[in-house]
C-alpha positions in Angstrom: 98.2 68.1 77.4 95.6 70.9 77.3 96.8 73.8 75.6 94.0 76.1 76.4 94.5 77.3 79.7 94.8 81.1 79.0 92.7 82.0 82.0 93.3 81.6 85.7 91.4 82.1 89.0 93.3 82.2 92.4 96.3 81.1 90.7 94.5 78.0 89.2 94.7 77.6 85.2 91.0 77.7 83.7 90.8 76.1 80.4 89.2 78.7 77.8 86.3 76.3 77.1 82.7 75.6 78.0 80.3 73.2 79.1 77.6 72.0 76.7 74.0 71.3 78.3 71.0 70.1 76.9 67.1 71.2 77.0 65.0 68.8 79.1 61.6 68.5 80.6 61.8 69.0 84.3 59.4 69.1 87.4 59.6 69.7 91.1 57.8 68.0 93.9 57.6 68.5 97.5 57.7 65.6 99.9 56.9 65.8 103.7 56.8 63.5 106.5 56.5 63.4 110.3 60.0 63.9 110.9 63.1 65.1 109.1 64.7 61.7 109.4 61.9 60.2 107.3 62.0 63.1 104.9 65.7 62.3 104.2 64.9 58.4 103.9 62.1 59.3 101.3 64.4 61.6 99.4 67.0 59.2 99.0 64.7 56.4 97.8 62.8 58.3 95.2 65.9 60.0 93.6 67.9 56.9 93.6 69.2 55.3 90.5 68.6 58.6 88.7 72.2 60.1 88.0 72.3 60.0 84.1 69.6 59.6 81.3 72.4 57.5 79.6 70.8 54.5 81.4 68.4 55.8 84.0 64.6 56.7 83.7 65.4 60.4 84.8 68.1 62.5 86.4 66.9 63.5 90.0 68.1 65.1 93.1 67.5 67.2 96.2 67.1 70.9 95.6 66.7 71.8 99.1 65.2 70.7 102.5 62.4 72.6 103.9 61.4 73.6 107.5 57.8 73.2 108.7 57.3 76.8 108.2 58.3 76.4 104.4 56.5 73.2 103.7 52.8 73.0 102.5 51.6 71.0 105.4 53.6 72.5 108.3 55.9 69.5 108.5 59.5 68.8 107.8 60.0 68.7 103.8 62.1 68.5 100.7 62.1 69.8 97.4 63.0 67.6 94.8 63.7 67.9 90.9 63.4 65.5 88.0 64.6 65.8 84.5 63.9 63.8 81.3 64.1 64.3 77.7 60.2 64.1 77.2 57.0 65.0 79.0 55.9 61.3 78.8 59.2 59.8 79.9 59.0 62.4 82.8 55.7 61.3 83.9 56.2 57.8 83.7 59.2 58.1 85.9 58.0 60.2 88.5 54.7 58.5 89.0 56.8 55.2 89.0 59.1 56.5 91.6 56.6 58.3 93.8 54.4 55.2 93.7 57.2 52.8 94.9 59.1 55.0 97.1 57.0 57.8 98.7 53.5 56.0 98.9 55.3 53.2 100.5 57.3 55.5 103.1 55.9 55.9 106.6 53.9 59.4 107.2 54.9 61.0 103.8 52.8 63.3 101.7 53.4 64.5 98.1 52.5 67.9 96.8 53.3 69.7 93.5 56.3 72.1 93.5 55.7 73.8 90.3 52.4 75.3 88.8 52.3 75.2 84.9 50.0 77.9 83.2 49.3 75.5 80.6 47.2 72.3 81.8 48.8 70.5 79.0 52.2 70.8 80.5 51.0 69.0 83.6 51.9 65.4 84.6 50.0 62.9 86.8 50.7 62.4 90.4 47.6 61.5 92.8 45.5 61.2 89.4 47.1 58.0 88.7 48.5 56.7 92.2 44.8 57.1 93.6 44.0 53.9 92.0 45.8 52.1 94.7 43.2 53.1 97.0 40.9 50.4 95.4 37.8 52.6 95.4 38.4 53.8 99.1 40.5 56.9 97.8 38.8 60.5 98.3 39.5 63.8 96.6 40.0 67.1 98.5 39.9 70.5 97.5 42.8 72.7 99.0 42.3 76.2 97.8 42.4 75.8 94.0 44.3 72.6 94.1 43.2 69.1 94.1 44.5 66.4 96.6 43.8 62.8 96.8 43.5 60.9 100.2 44.5 57.3 99.7 44.0 55.1 102.6 47.2 53.3 103.9 47.9 51.2 107.1 49.4 54.1 108.9 46.5 56.5 108.1 46.3 58.3 104.9 48.7 59.0 101.9 47.9 62.5 100.7 49.1 63.3 97.3 48.5 66.4 94.9 46.4 65.4 91.7 49.1 66.8 89.2 52.4 68.8 89.1 53.5 71.2 86.5 56.5 70.9 84.2 59.0 73.3 82.6 62.0 73.2 80.1 64.9 72.4 82.0 68.6 72.4 81.4 70.8 69.5 82.2 74.5 68.9 81.8 76.3 72.1 83.1 79.6 70.8 84.2 83.1 71.4 85.8 85.9 68.9 85.4 88.6 69.4 88.5 92.0 68.2 87.8 93.9 67.7 91.1 97.3 66.3 92.1 95.8 63.2 93.9 92.6 61.6 95.0 92.2 63.0 98.5 93.0 66.6 97.4 90.7 66.1 94.5 88.0 64.9 96.6 88.2 67.6 99.4 88.2 70.5 96.8 85.2 68.9 94.9 83.2 68.3 98.0 83.9 72.0 99.0 82.5 73.1 95.8 79.3 70.7 95.9 78.6 72.1 99.4 78.6 75.7 98.0 76.6 74.7 94.9 74.0 73.1 96.8 72.8 76.4 98.1 71.8 77.6 94.8 68.0 77.2 94.2 66.3 75.5 91.3 69.5 73.2 90.6 70.4 69.8 91.4 73.5 67.7 91.4 72.2 64.2 90.3 75.4 62.1 90.8 76.3 60.5 94.1 77.4 63.2 96.6 77.1 65.5 93.7 80.4 64.1 92.3 81.2 62.0 89.2 84.4 59.8 89.1 83.4 58.0 86.0 83.1 60.7 83.4 82.2 59.5 80.0 82.5 60.3 76.4 80.0 59.4 73.4 80.4 56.2 71.9 82.9 53.2 72.4 84.9 50.7 70.6 82.2 48.5 71.5 79.3 49.1 69.4 76.4 48.2 71.8 77.7 51.1 74.1 76.3 54.5 74.1 79.0 55.9 76.2 82.5 54.8 77.6 85.0 56.0 79.9 86.6 59.5 79.1 90.1 58.2 78.5 91.5 61.8 77.9 91.0 62.5 81.5 91.9 59.3 83.2 95.2 59.7 84.8 96.4 56.1 84.7 96.1 56.4 80.7 98.2 59.5 80.1 100.8 57.3 78.3 98.3 55.3 76.3 96.0 57.8 74.8 95.8 61.5 73.9 95.6 63.1 77.3 94.1 66.6 78.1 95.6 66.3 81.7 98.2 68.9 83.0 101.6 67.5 84.3 101.2 66.0 87.7 97.4 65.1 87.7 96.6 62.1 89.8 92.9 62.6 89.9 90.0 64.1 88.0 86.3 64.7 89.5 83.2 66.1 87.6 80.3 67.9 89.0 77.2 67.8 86.6 74.4 70.4 87.2 71.0 70.2 86.2 68.6 73.3 86.7 65.2 74.8 86.0 66.8 77.3 83.5 70.1 78.5 82.3 70.7 81.1 84.8 70.7 79.0 87.9 72.9 76.5 86.3 75.3 79.1 85.5 75.2 80.6 88.9 76.0 77.3 90.6 78.8 76.5 88.0 80.1 80.0 88.9 80.0 79.3 92.8 81.6 75.9 92.2 84.4 77.4 90.2 85.1 80.1 92.7 85.1 77.6 95.7 87.2 74.9 94.2 89.8 77.3 93.1 90.5 78.4 96.9 91.4 74.6 97.6 94.7 73.2 97.7 96.0 70.5 95.1 93.7 71.8 92.4 95.8 72.0 89.1 93.4 72.9 86.4 89.6 73.6 85.8 88.0 72.6 82.4 84.5 71.4 81.2 83.1 69.0 79.0 81.5 69.7 75.7 80.8 68.2 72.2 82.0 70.9 70.0 78.8 72.9 70.6 77.0 70.4 68.0 74.6 68.5 70.5 73.4 70.9 73.2 72.1 74.5 72.7 73.1 75.8 76.2 76.9 76.8 76.5 78.3 77.9 79.7 81.7 79.6 79.0 84.1 79.3 81.9 85.7 82.7 81.2 82.2 84.2 81.9 82.3 82.6 85.3 85.6 84.1 86.7 84.4 87.7 87.2 81.5 87.6 89.8 80.1 90.7 88.2 79.3 89.0 84.7 76.8 86.5 86.1 
């Protein structure tokens, strides 16, 4: 039983704890296509298998969809964000993903979504993918930016030469304890919908929701992480449970962002939204005792809208 529920919001107990997040390297790219349907297909492909760096090459997701008026080439578009633990790992992940999932996708183009002041902080996009053109590729100046035009079977794949990187924050989180699976899912979906409106953040897990929250380590030596048994409702009689009485389901929302502030804002919006939903018994957050991640998001700071 969790004994740290000294706080409350709309009658829902809030644990007096914090989410612990990590410094990462991030980037942002803009993908456009002839139609919104193909934008969504491209976004789904390039951000697939990118939930957690525990086993994936990057964490990735949709920041927001763009209207033709908002995109670089006047077509429907999407802003995508990617995070990894080093610049070299990020570059490898992004160029591989763009090469396999955007270059191959009908009608798409790819642009930088972030400009670094330091050229050393840039990573390759078209500067590497241009070689697919087998010598037929050509460069194009666009204001002070460089694009590559790579011939493909439906015309040309236009791709910006490089994109910038920034120090990001990965691992902000909320744990939502609910009476049952349906109530928990509906409440968490409502929170996700609200959180997806916050710029410069992504929710990298399927539909923004995690059902298999993990702890560090395992009784099996080869595993880096294993099921978070303290939050598994079916194990309450077999382990040291952190769940309030009556919990039948727990979902987690993980947030990555370009800085501390947007992650904190997304967490606050999610907290306030989920505490208005029926069937929610308690909100808490995951951390490692403050020993691993330098970014700490205290839930008590999110209750008052004026504090963020």
